[in-house]
C-alpha positions, 0 to 999 in steps of 0.5 A: 734159233729163230723165235716167233715175233708175232702172235695171233690171239682172239676169242673163238669165231672171231677170224683167228683161223682165217687170219692164220691161214691168210698169213701162212700163205704169205711168202715172207711169213712162217706159221707152223702147221700146228696151232693152239700151242698155249705155250705162254698161257702158263696160268691155264689148266691144260688138261691132258695136253702135254706141256712143251719145253722151250726147246720143243716149242722152238722146234716147230719153227726150225724149218723156217727159212728166210721169212721175215716174220714168224708167228703162231696162233692160240686163242687161249692167250686171250684168256690168260693173265700171264700170256702177254707178259710171258711173250714179252719176256720171251721176245720183247719186240714181239707183236700181238694181234688181238681179234675180237667180235661182238659177242652177239654176232659170235653167238650167231656164228655157232648156229 
């Protein structure tokens, strides 16, 4: 079964959604319709969100065909102390794209 080999993480209002959208449109990249899995952020409280099993998580990538890269985007991985190490255990060759923005500019974008 194919596993994601890159992850987009970042603070809100830092372009993570735009990056997800641009990469999803690329013919050699597969991005599932769902975002914000939070699957690897095992140390964060998920509230009412259902915790996925590995099989359920990977099921979102089953429809990938011959794309060279499979990715997912979850801003919460930036806040997790365990996400990076969990991703490394899951796929040691995975890349993590971190998107950041100056905090003051980020605040202006909320208005």
